[in-house]
C-alpha positions as a printed Julia matrix, in Angstrom:
179×3 Matrix{Float64}:
 -23.53  -19.27    2.37
 -22.25  -21.58   -0.35
 -19.53  -21.44   -3.05
 -16.32  -19.53   -3.07
 -17.65  -16.72   -0.73
 -18.07  -19.21    2.12
 -14.51  -20.36    1.58
 -13.28  -16.77    1.67
 -15.35  -16.1     4.81
 -13.62  -19.05    6.65
 -10.16  -18.11    5.55
 -10.33  -14.38    6.37
 -12.93  -13.8     9.06
 -11.35  -10.55   10.35
 -11.7    -9.0     6.86
 -15.47   -9.5     6.71
 -16.22   -9.08   10.55
 -14.62   -5.67   10.66
 -17.14   -3.12   11.92
 -16.88    0.55   12.58
 -15.28   -0.13   16.09
 -12.48   -2.29   14.71
 -11.84    0.14   12.09
 -11.72    3.1    14.48
  -9.32    1.08   16.81
  -6.73    0.74   14.1
  -3.52    2.47   15.1
  -2.19    5.07   12.58
   0.35    3.7    10.11
   2.97    6.11   11.68
   2.73    4.08   14.99
   3.65    0.79   13.1
   6.95    1.55   11.47
  10.43    1.78   12.81
  12.05    5.26   12.95
  14.15    6.13    9.84
  17.94    5.98    9.86
  20.43    8.18    7.98
  20.48    7.31    4.33
  17.14    5.62    4.17
  15.85    4.5     0.72
  12.21    4.46   -0.2
  10.52    2.76   -3.15
   7.35    4.33   -4.43
   4.85    2.51   -6.71
   1.13    1.99   -7.32
  -0.94   -1.11   -8.1
  -4.47   -1.48   -9.66
  -7.68   -2.91   -8.13
 -11.34   -2.48   -8.65
 -14.25   -1.09   -6.82
 -17.78   -2.26   -7.75
 -17.06   -3.36  -11.28
 -14.02   -4.0   -13.57
 -14.54   -0.68  -15.22
 -13.85    1.31  -12.09
 -10.1     1.05  -11.42
  -8.76    2.23   -8.2
  -5.06    2.74   -7.62
  -3.33    2.03   -4.23
  -0.18    4.12   -4.05
   2.49    2.83   -1.52
   5.8     4.01   -0.18
   7.99    1.27    1.19
  11.15    1.47    3.28
  13.83   -0.75    1.62
  15.65   -1.38    4.92
  12.73   -2.39    7.09
  10.22   -3.64    4.39
   7.54   -1.68    6.09
   4.98    0.54    4.39
   5.66    4.17    5.36
   2.7     5.68    3.48
  -0.21    4.51    1.53
  -3.04    6.15   -0.41
  -5.94    5.03   -2.5
  -7.39    6.85   -5.48
  -6.79    7.46   -9.13
  -3.5     8.09  -11.0
  -3.67   11.82  -10.82
  -1.43   14.53   -9.39
  -4.03   15.09   -6.63
  -3.63   11.51   -5.33
   0.16   11.85   -5.62
   0.08   14.96   -3.46
  -2.2    13.1    -0.88
   0.58   10.37   -0.85
   3.29   13.01   -0.44
   1.43   14.51    2.5
   1.04   11.05    4.05
   4.8    10.42    4.02
   6.01   11.32    7.6
   8.33   14.34    7.78
  11.08   11.96    9.2
  11.13   10.15    5.87
  10.63   13.01    3.44
  14.44   13.6     3.2
  15.06    9.92    2.16
  16.16    9.03   -1.32
  13.28    7.61   -3.35
  12.99    5.4    -6.47
  10.02    5.25   -8.67
   8.8     4.19  -12.15
   8.17    6.78  -14.96
   4.5     7.54  -14.21
   4.18   11.35  -14.93
   2.15   12.16  -11.63
   5.35   11.42   -9.58
   7.35   14.06  -11.54
   4.72   16.6   -10.7
   4.71   15.8    -7.0
   8.11   14.59   -5.82
  11.23   16.85   -5.97
  13.92   15.79   -8.43
  16.87   16.16   -6.06
  16.01   13.14   -3.88
  13.99   11.08   -6.34
  15.04    8.9    -9.35
  12.93    7.42  -12.08
  14.06    3.65  -12.87
  12.7     0.96  -14.95
  11.43   -2.05  -13.02
  14.09   -4.31  -14.67
  16.79   -2.46  -12.86
  15.83   -4.16   -9.51
  15.46   -0.77   -7.63
  11.82   -1.42   -7.19
  12.06   -5.11   -6.35
  11.0    -4.71   -2.8
   7.73   -2.97   -3.54
   6.95   -5.17   -6.44
   7.39   -8.06   -3.97
   5.03   -6.26   -1.48
   2.47   -6.0    -4.27
   2.65   -9.78   -4.78
   2.13  -10.26   -1.05
  -0.89   -8.1    -1.02
  -2.38   -9.93   -4.13
  -1.76  -13.2    -2.28
  -3.49  -12.25    1.01
  -6.37   -9.84   -0.2
  -8.6   -11.38   -2.93
  -9.74   -7.87   -4.0
  -6.26   -7.1    -5.43
  -5.99  -10.17   -7.59
  -5.66   -9.01  -11.24
  -8.16  -11.43  -12.78
 -10.61  -11.86   -9.88
 -14.34  -11.68   -9.67
 -13.94  -10.48   -6.05
 -14.33   -6.59   -5.92
 -14.75   -4.24   -3.06
 -18.33   -3.0    -3.08
 -17.48    0.5    -1.78
 -14.49    2.79   -1.87
 -14.85    3.28    1.85
 -14.28   -0.41    2.75
 -11.65   -0.81    0.04
  -9.6     1.84    1.84
 -10.26    0.54    5.3
  -9.33   -3.05    4.29
  -6.16   -1.73    2.67
  -5.24    0.22    5.83
  -6.11   -2.77    7.98
  -3.68   -4.94    5.94
  -0.9    -2.31    5.94
  -1.16   -1.78    9.72
  -1.22   -5.58   10.46
   1.66   -6.15    7.93
   3.83   -3.52    9.47
   3.18   -4.79   13.0
   4.01   -8.37   11.87
   7.23   -7.04   10.43
   8.11   -4.86   13.53
   7.65   -8.0    15.82
   9.74  -10.4    13.65
  12.6    -8.33   12.36
  15.5    -7.37   14.45
  17.58   -4.47   13.08
């Protein structure tokens, strides 16, 4: 293998060597985060990537705990209400009572209750942690870079690589952060 692909292969061998057994051995995201505390604050946002070609946009919806920096729930899909509902169902019961900040995307309004949820502009700083997490993802996974020629070839592997990253990221934080 020559060119940029060989360089990526050397830098991220786990990503390309993942097979069905490795994928199946990933722990659920719920086993990787710390339990919530009273008054927990969550940040909710989505970021764009592509599967197959530039015309096929896929959105990764993420819920991040502000205190721990860990990803509480994650979903991959379009920007519809249905994907938002799947994200809501992925949020663990223990975190559902937490206060949440999000941007003004209309699907959030249809899914999340208004009593514990607030729409904010990105410039307020209330979404700074999740925007920083998006930058981390873009730095570590080439398929999330905005102007990249590197795309996931299938939605299946796009979802699994995203889950693999979220699980390893959460475990990394859990082992390094003392709260």
